[in-house]
N, CA, C and O atoms as a GROMACS GRO file, in nm:
protein
  492
    1SER      N    1   0.053  -0.104   0.000
    1SER     CA    2   0.008  -0.005   0.016
    1SER      C    3   0.089   0.126  -0.004
    1SER      O    4   0.207   0.137   0.031
    2LEU      N    5  -0.004   0.254  -0.081
    2LEU     CA    6   0.123   0.338  -0.073
    2LEU      C    7   0.006   0.459   0.005
    2LEU      O    8  -0.116   0.470  -0.003
    3PHE      N    9   0.090   0.523   0.064
    3PHE     CA   10   0.009   0.650   0.120
    3PHE      C   11   0.086   0.784   0.134
    3PHE      O   12   0.189   0.785   0.203
    4GLU      N   13   0.037   0.906   0.068
    4GLU     CA   14   0.112   0.987   0.019
    4GLU      C   15   0.058   1.147   0.012
    4GLU      O   16  -0.052   1.155  -0.043
    5ALA      N   17   0.085   1.211   0.035
    5ALA     CA   18   0.020   1.355   0.014
    5ALA      C   19   0.057   1.379  -0.089
    5ALA      O   20   0.154   1.325  -0.141
    6LEU      N   21  -0.030   1.488  -0.152
    6LEU     CA   22  -0.020   1.601  -0.308
    6LEU      C   23  -0.059   1.719  -0.280
    6LEU      O   24  -0.176   1.736  -0.247
    7ASP      N   25   0.023   1.817  -0.287
    7ASP     CA   26   0.030   1.945  -0.307
    7ASP      C   27   0.018   1.970  -0.454
    7ASP      O   28   0.114   1.958  -0.530
    8GLU      N   29  -0.126   2.012  -0.498
    8GLU     CA   30  -0.077   2.041  -0.672
    8GLU      C   31  -0.047   2.162  -0.713
    8GLU      O   32   0.002   2.173  -0.825
    9ASP      N   33  -0.071   2.289  -0.627
    9ASP     CA   34   0.042   2.350  -0.681
    9ASP      C   35   0.165   2.358  -0.621
    9ASP      O   36   0.246   2.432  -0.677
   10GLY      N   37   0.196   2.305  -0.530
   10GLY     CA   38   0.352   2.323  -0.480
   10GLY      C   39   0.375   2.431  -0.385
   10GLY      O   40   0.478   2.438  -0.317
   11ALA      N   41   0.280   2.515  -0.380
   11ALA     CA   42   0.286   2.654  -0.302
   11ALA      C   43   0.301   2.632  -0.143
   11ALA      O   44   0.348   2.726  -0.080
   12ASP      N   45   0.276   2.551  -0.095
   12ASP     CA   46   0.332   2.580   0.077
   12ASP      C   47   0.366   2.441   0.137
   12ASP      O   48   0.363   2.334   0.076
   13SER      N   49   0.396   2.458   0.258
   13SER     CA   50   0.383   2.356   0.325
   13SER      C   51   0.271   2.252   0.413
   13SER      O   52   0.297   2.152   0.480
   14VAL      N   53   0.166   2.306   0.390
   14VAL     CA   54   0.056   2.300   0.495
   14VAL      C   55  -0.045   2.262   0.436
   14VAL      O   56  -0.053   2.296   0.318
   15PHE      N   57  -0.137   2.194   0.483
   15PHE     CA   58  -0.273   2.145   0.415
   15PHE      C   59  -0.348   2.230   0.383
   15PHE      O   60  -0.394   2.298   0.475
   16SER      N   61  -0.399   2.265   0.219
   16SER     CA   62  -0.494   2.366   0.172
   16SER      C   63  -0.566   2.328   0.054
   16SER      O   64  -0.539   2.280  -0.056
   17VAL      N   65  -0.656   2.360   0.108
   17VAL     CA   66  -0.747   2.409   0.004
   17VAL      C   67  -0.718   2.293  -0.222
   17VAL      O   68  -0.664   2.341  -0.321
   18GLY      N   69  -0.763   2.192  -0.211
   18GLY     CA   70  -0.684   2.112  -0.330
   18GLY      C   71  -0.616   2.010  -0.275
   18GLY      O   72  -0.642   1.903  -0.329
   19ASP      N   73  -0.512   2.003  -0.161
   19ASP     CA   74  -0.424   1.952  -0.146
   19ASP      C   75  -0.527   1.775  -0.112
   19ASP      O   76  -0.629   1.756  -0.046
   20GLU      N   77  -0.449   1.686  -0.184
   20GLU     CA   78  -0.491   1.548  -0.177
   20GLU      C   79  -0.416   1.470  -0.083
   20GLU      O   80  -0.307   1.510  -0.042
   21ILE      N   81  -0.478   1.335  -0.037
   21ILE     CA   82  -0.404   1.252   0.037
   21ILE      C   83  -0.461   1.104  -0.069
   21ILE      O   84  -0.575   1.060  -0.082
   22VAL      N   85  -0.328   1.057  -0.135
   22VAL     CA   86  -0.392   0.924  -0.188
   22VAL      C   87  -0.322   0.805  -0.119
   22VAL      O   88  -0.202   0.787  -0.094
   23VAL      N   89  -0.453   0.713  -0.090
   23VAL     CA   90  -0.433   0.560  -0.086
   23VAL      C   91  -0.442   0.453  -0.172
   23VAL      O   92  -0.545   0.408  -0.223
   24ALA      N   93  -0.289   0.400  -0.191
   24ALA     CA   94  -0.330   0.327  -0.321
   24ALA      C   95  -0.262   0.204  -0.278
   24ALA      O   96  -0.157   0.194  -0.213
   25PHE      N   97  -0.357   0.092  -0.337
   25PHE     CA   98  -0.344  -0.046  -0.287
   25PHE      C   99  -0.318  -0.126  -0.432
   25PHE      O  100  -0.369  -0.098  -0.540
   26ASN      N  101  -0.192  -0.270  -0.392
   26ASN     CA  102  -0.159  -0.309  -0.484
   26ASN      C  103  -0.243  -0.427  -0.607
   26ASN      O  104  -0.210  -0.489  -0.708
   27ILE      N  105  -0.396  -0.403  -0.503
   27ILE     CA  106  -0.495  -0.515  -0.597
   27ILE      C  107  -0.632  -0.413  -0.548
   27ILE      O  108  -0.651  -0.314  -0.477
   28GLU      N  109  -0.712  -0.511  -0.638
   28GLU     CA  110  -0.841  -0.380  -0.667
   28GLU      C  111  -0.924  -0.428  -0.499
   28GLU      O  112  -0.894  -0.536  -0.449
   29THR      N  113  -1.008  -0.351  -0.440
   29THR     CA  114  -1.053  -0.386  -0.336
   29THR      C  115  -1.200  -0.352  -0.353
   29THR      O  116  -1.252  -0.304  -0.454
   30ASN      N  117  -1.279  -0.397  -0.196
   30ASN     CA  118  -1.431  -0.374  -0.261
   30ASN      C  119  -1.513  -0.220  -0.215
   30ASN      O  120  -1.633  -0.201  -0.197
   31ARG      N  121  -1.382  -0.109  -0.203
   31ARG     CA  122  -1.379  -0.004  -0.128
   31ARG      C  123  -1.432   0.000  -0.010
   31ARG      O  124  -1.454   0.117   0.023
   32GLY      N  125  -1.464  -0.082   0.075
   32GLY     CA  126  -1.518  -0.101   0.188
   32GLY      C  127  -1.655  -0.065   0.232
   32GLY      O  128  -1.698  -0.024   0.340
   33GLY      N  129  -1.727  -0.098   0.088
   33GLY     CA  130  -1.848  -0.066   0.068
   33GLY      C  131  -1.899   0.123   0.065
   33GLY      O  132  -2.011   0.169   0.088
   34LEU      N  133  -1.796   0.186   0.035
   34LEU     CA  134  -1.796   0.334   0.025
   34LEU      C  135  -1.832   0.325  -0.120
   34LEU      O  136  -1.805   0.236  -0.200
   35PRO      N  137  -1.922   0.471  -0.141
   35PRO     CA  138  -1.930   0.488  -0.295
   35PRO      C  139  -1.830   0.549  -0.369
   35PRO      O  140  -1.743   0.621  -0.322
   36ALA      N  141  -1.846   0.514  -0.506
   36ALA     CA  142  -1.660   0.522  -0.584
   36ALA      C  143  -1.651   0.689  -0.600
   36ALA      O  144  -1.551   0.745  -0.645
   37SER      N  145  -1.776   0.761  -0.556
   37SER     CA  146  -1.752   0.936  -0.544
   37SER      C  147  -1.822   1.011  -0.425
   37SER      O  148  -1.916   0.963  -0.361
   38ASN      N  149  -1.768   1.126  -0.404
   38ASN     CA  150  -1.859   1.202  -0.347
   38ASN      C  151  -1.901   1.116  -0.186
   38ASN      O  152  -2.008   1.111  -0.126
   39ILE      N  153  -1.785   1.065  -0.156
   39ILE     CA  154  -1.755   1.056  -0.011
   39ILE      C  155  -1.750   1.155   0.086
   39ILE      O  156  -1.681   1.256   0.099
   40THR      N  157  -1.852   1.094   0.162
   40THR     CA  158  -1.811   1.261   0.300
   40THR      C  159  -1.680   1.191   0.427
   40THR      O  160  -1.639   1.081   0.465
   41LYS      N  161  -1.661   1.304   0.448
   41LYS     CA  162  -1.615   1.310   0.551
   41LYS      C  163  -1.663   1.186   0.670
   41LYS      O  164  -1.575   1.104   0.697
   42THR      N  165  -1.760   1.174   0.720
   42THR     CA  166  -1.830   1.066   0.766
   42THR      C  167  -1.836   0.953   0.733
   42THR      O  168  -1.830   0.869   0.823
   43GLN      N  169  -1.847   0.918   0.626
   43GLN     CA  170  -1.838   0.811   0.568
   43GLN      C  171  -1.728   0.746   0.543
   43GLN      O  172  -1.732   0.623   0.552
   44LEU      N  173  -1.576   0.826   0.500
   44LEU     CA  174  -1.495   0.811   0.511
   44LEU      C  175  -1.427   0.778   0.635
   44LEU      O  176  -1.318   0.730   0.609
   45ALA      N  177  -1.454   0.787   0.797
   45ALA     CA  178  -1.476   0.754   0.924
   45ALA      C  179  -1.516   0.596   0.910
   45ALA      O  180  -1.451   0.515   0.977
   46THR      N  181  -1.593   0.562   0.847
   46THR     CA  182  -1.637   0.447   0.874
   46THR      C  183  -1.513   0.307   0.836
   46THR      O  184  -1.512   0.185   0.854
   47VAL      N  185  -1.416   0.413   0.773
   47VAL     CA  186  -1.322   0.325   0.671
   47VAL      C  187  -1.158   0.335   0.730
   47VAL      O  188  -1.064   0.256   0.744
   48PHE      N  189  -1.180   0.467   0.753
   48PHE     CA  190  -1.059   0.524   0.776
   48PHE      C  191  -1.020   0.621   0.908
   48PHE      O  192  -1.099   0.706   0.949
   49SER      N  193  -0.922   0.602   0.953
   49SER     CA  194  -0.868   0.715   1.042
   49SER      C  195  -0.788   0.762   1.043
   49SER      O  196  -0.698   0.724   0.968
   50PHE      N  197  -0.766   0.882   1.131
   50PHE     CA  198  -0.650   0.990   1.035
   50PHE      C  199  -0.558   1.022   1.196
   50PHE      O  200  -0.624   1.073   1.286
   51SER      N  201  -0.480   1.006   1.210
   51SER     CA  202  -0.395   1.042   1.372
   51SER      C  203  -0.404   1.183   1.381
   51SER      O  204  -0.399   1.212   1.500
   52GLN      N  205  -0.416   1.301   1.299
   52GLN     CA  206  -0.398   1.394   1.287
   52GLN      C  207  -0.546   1.459   1.229
   52GLN      O  208  -0.599   1.376   1.155
   53SER      N  209  -0.632   1.592   1.243
   53SER     CA  210  -0.708   1.642   1.213
   53SER      C  211  -0.702   1.714   1.069
   53SER      O  212  -0.637   1.818   1.051
   54LEU      N  213  -0.772   1.652   0.974
   54LEU     CA  214  -0.792   1.675   0.834
   54LEU      C  215  -0.817   1.849   0.820
   54LEU      O  216  -0.751   1.908   0.734
   55GLY      N  217  -0.908   1.921   0.901
   55GLY     CA  218  -0.980   2.032   0.868
   55GLY      C  219  -1.102   1.977   0.898
   55GLY      O  220  -1.130   1.871   0.953
   56LYS      N  221  -1.199   2.102   0.836
   56LYS     CA  222  -1.333   2.079   0.860
   56LYS      C  223  -1.418   1.984   0.758
   56LYS      O  224  -1.530   1.945   0.791
   57SER      N  225  -1.361   1.951   0.637
   57SER     CA  226  -1.423   1.947   0.566
   57SER      C  227  -1.319   1.868   0.418
   57SER      O  228  -1.232   1.916   0.346
   58TYR      N  229  -1.362   1.774   0.423
   58TYR     CA  230  -1.283   1.688   0.322
   58TYR      C  231  -1.358   1.544   0.206
   58TYR      O  232  -1.445   1.469   0.249
   59VAL      N  233  -1.317   1.536   0.101
   59VAL     CA  234  -1.429   1.410   0.032
   59VAL      C  235  -1.348   1.338  -0.021
   59VAL      O  236  -1.231   1.368  -0.048
   60GLY      N  237  -1.411   1.216  -0.046
   60GLY     CA  238  -1.296   1.122  -0.077
   60GLY      C  239  -1.380   1.040  -0.204
   60GLY      O  240  -1.498   1.007  -0.196
   61TYR      N  241  -1.279   1.011  -0.341
   61TYR     CA  242  -1.334   0.936  -0.405
   61TYR      C  243  -1.208   0.803  -0.462
   61TYR      O  244  -1.089   0.792  -0.434
   62TRP      N  245  -1.294   0.725  -0.544
   62TRP     CA  246  -1.178   0.640  -0.608
   62TRP      C  247  -1.184   0.628  -0.738
   62TRP      O  248  -1.287   0.592  -0.795
   63PRO      N  249  -1.075   0.657  -0.799
   63PRO     CA  250  -1.053   0.675  -0.963
   63PRO      C  251  -1.053   0.543  -0.970
   63PRO      O  252  -1.115   0.495  -1.066
   64SER      N  253  -1.021   0.497  -0.924
   64SER     CA  254  -1.023   0.297  -0.980
   64SER      C  255  -1.014   0.253  -0.837
   64SER      O  256  -0.968   0.323  -0.747
   65ARG      N  257  -1.072   0.106  -0.820
   65ARG     CA  258  -1.064   0.015  -0.684
   65ARG      C  259  -0.929   0.000  -0.586
   65ARG      O  260  -0.908  -0.016  -0.465
   66SER      N  261  -0.852   0.013  -0.701
   66SER     CA  262  -0.727   0.027  -0.625
   66SER      C  263  -0.672   0.165  -0.562
   66SER      O  264  -0.576   0.169  -0.485
   67THR      N  265  -0.748   0.278  -0.606
   67THR     CA  266  -0.681   0.377  -0.523
   67THR      C  267  -0.800   0.530  -0.504
   67THR      O  268  -0.867   0.586  -0.591
   68LEU      N  269  -0.784   0.561  -0.338
   68LEU     CA  270  -0.853   0.636  -0.291
   68LEU      C  271  -0.815   0.731  -0.284
   68LEU      O  272  -0.719   0.737  -0.207
   69ARG      N  273  -0.856   0.865  -0.350
   69ARG     CA  274  -0.809   0.998  -0.306
   69ARG      C  275  -0.881   1.093  -0.207
   69ARG      O  276  -1.003   1.106  -0.213
   70ILE      N  277  -0.824   1.145  -0.137
   70ILE     CA  278  -0.912   1.265  -0.031
   70ILE      C  279  -0.866   1.389  -0.039
   70ILE      O  280  -0.757   1.428   0.002
   71LEU      N  281  -0.962   1.463  -0.100
   71LEU     CA  282  -0.956   1.577  -0.148
   71LEU      C  283  -0.975   1.692  -0.017
   71LEU      O  284  -1.074   1.683   0.056
   72ILE      N  285  -0.878   1.793   0.005
   72ILE     CA  286  -0.937   1.852   0.139
   72ILE      C  287  -0.980   1.996   0.041
   72ILE      O  288  -0.919   2.045  -0.054
   73VAL      N  289  -1.097   2.035   0.101
   73VAL     CA  290  -1.196   2.083   0.071
   73VAL      C  291  -1.208   2.225   0.200
   73VAL      O  292  -1.238   2.334   0.153
   74ASP      N  293  -1.187   2.216   0.329
   74ASP     CA  294  -1.174   2.369   0.387
   74ASP      C  295  -1.100   2.318   0.498
   74ASP      O  296  -1.157   2.254   0.586
   75PRO      N  297  -0.970   2.344   0.502
   75PRO     CA  298  -0.845   2.295   0.597
   75PRO      C  299  -0.897   2.366   0.711
   75PRO      O  300  -0.844   2.318   0.812
   76THR      N  301  -0.973   2.454   0.738
   76THR     CA  302  -0.972   2.536   0.894
   76THR      C  303  -0.952   2.410   1.033
   76THR      O  304  -0.937   2.290   1.012
   77GLU      N  305  -0.955   2.464   1.152
   77GLU     CA  306  -0.992   2.393   1.216
   77GLU      C  307  -1.090   2.374   1.250
   77GLU      O  308  -1.172   2.463   1.274
   78ASP      N  309  -1.119   2.188   1.270
   78ASP     CA  310  -1.259   2.166   1.293
   78ASP      C  311  -1.234   2.145   1.464
   78ASP      O  312  -1.150   2.073   1.518
   79LEU      N  313  -1.322   2.223   1.521
   79LEU     CA  314  -1.275   2.220   1.671
   79LEU      C  315  -1.339   2.147   1.728
   79LEU      O  316  -1.322   2.157   1.849
   80THR      N  317  -1.438   2.039   1.684
   80THR     CA  318  -1.516   1.936   1.733
   80THR      C  319  -1.457   1.811   1.743
   80THR      O  320  -1.507   1.718   1.805
   81ASP      N  321  -1.279   1.806   1.641
   81ASP     CA  322  -1.242   1.695   1.683
   81ASP      C  323  -1.117   1.712   1.746
   81ASP      O  324  -1.038   1.801   1.717
   82THR      N  325  -1.108   1.664   1.795
   82THR     CA  326  -0.989   1.640   1.915
   82THR      C  327  -0.811   1.642   1.911
   82THR      O  328  -0.727   1.676   1.994
   83LYS      N  329  -0.803   1.587   1.770
   83LYS     CA  330  -0.702   1.486   1.713
   83LYS      C  331  -0.612   1.602   1.669
   83LYS      O  332  -0.669   1.683   1.596
   84PRO      N  333  -0.496   1.626   1.696
   84PRO     CA  334  -0.383   1.737   1.674
   84PRO      C  335  -0.419   1.807   1.510
   84PRO      O  336  -0.453   1.752   1.406
   85TYR      N  337  -0.396   1.951   1.542
   85TYR     CA  338  -0.417   2.037   1.450
   85TYR      C  339  -0.305   2.131   1.425
   85TYR      O  340  -0.250   2.177   1.525
   86PRO      N  341  -0.262   2.168   1.308
   86PRO     CA  342  -0.297   2.138   1.198
   86PRO      C  343  -0.210   1.994   1.173
   86PRO      O  344  -0.133   1.939   1.251
   87PRO      N  345  -0.256   1.950   1.019
   87PRO     CA  346  -0.186   1.832   1.001
   87PRO      C  347  -0.054   1.861   0.926
   87PRO      O  348  -0.038   1.935   0.829
   88THR      N  349   0.064   1.766   1.010
   88THR     CA  350   0.177   1.750   0.964
   88THR      C  351   0.214   1.618   0.862
   88THR      O  352   0.147   1.517   0.843
   89LEU      N  353   0.339   1.655   0.806
   89LEU     CA  354   0.384   1.577   0.702
   89LEU      C  355   0.584   1.509   0.781
   89LEU      O  356   0.643   1.580   0.862
   90GLY      N  357   0.619   1.429   0.753
   90GLY     CA  358   0.746   1.398   0.785
   90GLY      C  359   0.710   1.268   0.960
   90GLY      O  360   0.618   1.209   1.015
   91SER      N  361   0.830   1.289   0.972
   91SER     CA  362   0.832   1.162   1.071
   91SER      C  363   0.723   1.136   1.190
   91SER      O  364   0.681   1.023   1.216
   92ALA      N  365   0.678   1.265   1.266
   92ALA     CA  366   0.617   1.264   1.371
   92ALA      C  367   0.462   1.320   1.284
   92ALA      O  368   0.367   1.350   1.357
   93GLY      N  369   0.447   1.328   1.165
   93GLY     CA  370   0.312   1.338   1.108
   93GLY      C  371   0.226   1.262   1.101
   93GLY      O  372   0.220   1.167   1.179
   94LEU      N  373   0.146   1.278   1.019
   94LEU     CA  374  -0.020   1.240   0.975
   94LEU      C  375   0.001   1.106   0.937
   94LEU      O  376   0.063   1.082   0.834
   95ARG      N  377  -0.052   0.998   1.021
   95ARG     CA  378  -0.074   0.856   0.964
   95ARG      C  379  -0.222   0.827   0.949
   95ARG      O  380  -0.303   0.886   1.020
   96VAL      N  381  -0.260   0.733   0.855
   96VAL     CA  382  -0.365   0.695   0.816
   96VAL      C  383  -0.393   0.538   0.849
   96VAL      O  384  -0.322   0.456   0.790
   97SER      N  385  -0.487   0.493   0.935
   97SER     CA  386  -0.526   0.348   0.984
   97SER      C  387  -0.646   0.305   0.897
   97SER      O  388  -0.741   0.383   0.894
   98ILE      N  389  -0.655   0.173   0.815
   98ILE     CA  390  -0.758   0.159   0.805
   98ILE      C  391  -0.799   0.070   0.905
   98ILE      O  392  -0.714   0.007   0.968
   99LEU      N  393  -0.971   0.052   0.935
   99LEU     CA  394  -0.996   0.029   1.030
   99LEU      C  395  -1.124  -0.139   0.954
   99LEU      O  396  -1.212  -0.160   0.871
  100THR      N  397  -1.044  -0.210   1.060
  100THR     CA  398  -1.096  -0.376   1.049
  100THR      C  399  -1.273  -0.384   1.023
  100THR      O  400  -1.322  -0.471   0.950
  101ALA      N  401  -1.344  -0.297   1.083
  101ALA     CA  402  -1.498  -0.271   1.097
  101ALA      C  403  -1.528  -0.226   0.971
  101ALA      O  404  -1.638  -0.248   0.922
  102GLY      N  405  -1.424  -0.153   0.900
  102GLY     CA  406  -1.507  -0.097   0.804
  102GLY      C  407  -1.468  -0.174   0.706
  102GLY      O  408  -1.418  -0.109   0.614
  103GLY      N  409  -1.472  -0.301   0.686
  103GLY     CA  410  -1.454  -0.412   0.590
  103GLY      C  411  -1.407  -0.411   0.433
  103GLY      O  412  -1.453  -0.455   0.329
  104LEU      N  413  -1.314  -0.352   0.463
  104LEU     CA  414  -1.191  -0.305   0.311
  104LEU      C  415  -1.148  -0.474   0.307
  104LEU      O  416  -1.110  -0.538   0.404
  105THR      N  417  -1.162  -0.517   0.191
  105THR     CA  418  -1.146  -0.645   0.143
  105THR      C  419  -1.089  -0.642  -0.021
  105THR      O  420  -1.120  -0.555  -0.103
  106ASN      N  421  -1.028  -0.722  -0.038
  106ASN     CA  422  -0.971  -0.708  -0.190
  106ASN      C  423  -1.112  -0.767  -0.262
  106ASN      O  424  -1.212  -0.803  -0.199
  107ILE      N  425  -1.101  -0.768  -0.394
  107ILE     CA  426  -1.248  -0.831  -0.466
  107ILE      C  427  -1.153  -0.902  -0.571
  107ILE      O  428  -1.056  -0.858  -0.634
  108PRO      N  429  -1.228  -1.053  -0.569
  108PRO     CA  430  -1.349  -1.071  -0.497
  108PRO      C  431  -1.270  -1.121  -0.363
  108PRO      O  432  -1.150  -1.147  -0.351
  109ALA      N  433  -1.370  -1.127  -0.270
  109ALA     CA  434  -1.319  -1.112  -0.117
  109ALA      C  435  -1.261  -1.251  -0.115
  109ALA      O  436  -1.335  -1.346  -0.143
  110THR      N  437  -1.145  -1.269  -0.088
  110THR     CA  438  -1.068  -1.395  -0.051
  110THR      C  439  -0.983  -1.386   0.026
  110THR      O  440  -0.885  -1.460   0.016
  111CYS      N  441  -0.997  -1.273   0.144
  111CYS     CA  442  -0.901  -1.264   0.262
  111CYS      C  443  -1.018  -1.153   0.366
  111CYS      O  444  -1.125  -1.100   0.335
  112GLN      N  445  -0.930  -1.153   0.513
  112GLN     CA  446  -1.004  -1.101   0.627
  112GLN      C  447  -0.997  -0.954   0.576
  112GLN      O  448  -0.903  -0.903   0.514
  113PRO      N  449  -1.126  -0.892   0.616
  113PRO     CA  450  -1.118  -0.695   0.603
  113PRO      C  451  -0.938  -0.658   0.665
  113PRO      O  452  -0.906  -0.684   0.781
  114LEU      N  453  -0.870  -0.616   0.597
  114LEU     CA  454  -0.782  -0.476   0.624
  114LEU      C  455  -0.768  -0.434   0.733
  114LEU      O  456  -0.874  -0.403   0.788
  115ALA      N  457  -0.643  -0.414   0.812
  115ALA     CA  458  -0.667  -0.356   0.925
  115ALA      C  459  -0.516  -0.309   0.925
  115ALA      O  460  -0.442  -0.403   0.897
  116THR      N  461  -0.463  -0.216   0.943
  116THR     CA  462  -0.296  -0.119   0.911
  116THR      C  463  -0.302   0.006   0.930
  116THR      O  464  -0.394   0.077   0.889
  117THR      N  465  -0.228   0.035   0.978
  117THR     CA  466  -0.210   0.149   1.002
  117THR      C  467  -0.086   0.233   0.915
  117THR      O  468   0.013   0.160   0.923
  118SER      N  469  -0.044   0.382   0.819
  118SER     CA  470   0.029   0.390   0.752
  118SER      C  471   0.156   0.433   0.833
  118SER      O  472   0.136   0.475   0.947
  119GLY      N  473   0.299   0.428   0.781
  119GLY     CA  474   0.409   0.499   0.857
  119GLY      C  475   0.361   0.605   0.833
  119GLY      O  476   0.251   0.609   0.778
  120ALA      N  477   0.454   0.762   0.879
  120ALA     CA  478   0.419   0.882   0.842
  120ALA      C  479   0.413   0.908   0.705
  120ALA      O  480   0.491   0.860   0.623
  121ILE      N  481   0.295   1.005   0.673
  121ILE     CA  482   0.279   1.009   0.545
  121ILE      C  483   0.373   1.138   0.494
  121ILE      O  484   0.403   1.225   0.575
  122THR      N  485   0.425   1.149   0.329
  122THR     CA  486   0.519   1.230   0.317
  122THR      C  487   0.447   1.252   0.206
  122THR      O  488   0.352   1.182   0.170
  123GLY      N  489   0.501   1.380   0.132
  123GLY     CA  490   0.470   1.393  -0.006
  123GLY      C  491   0.515   1.584  -0.017
  123GLY      O  492   0.504   1.644  -0.124
   0.00000   0.00000   0.00000
């Protein structure tokens, strides 16, 4: 699996509108029951957990069954989220966890639901 942050405009070192987090798998998945596009922050939280707050609003989409992209929509601090803010990259930075309860598996399902946590995300 690959976990990476993308700053499309390369203009800064912080999360901002339009930045993305990419989660790529080496196999096709069942998407954890999530829709292919317009995945809400609440829906993403059923399959993924983040070690730091990503802000008030972000959405996800699967351009393929093996790649999830999470787009930052509103990176301002979400005061209801108790996780560290702002998110950072590097050795002590943001990590993504895939929750067993989310039911993310390969397709067709031949293994147990995936449960893992990324190393610190770079990008």
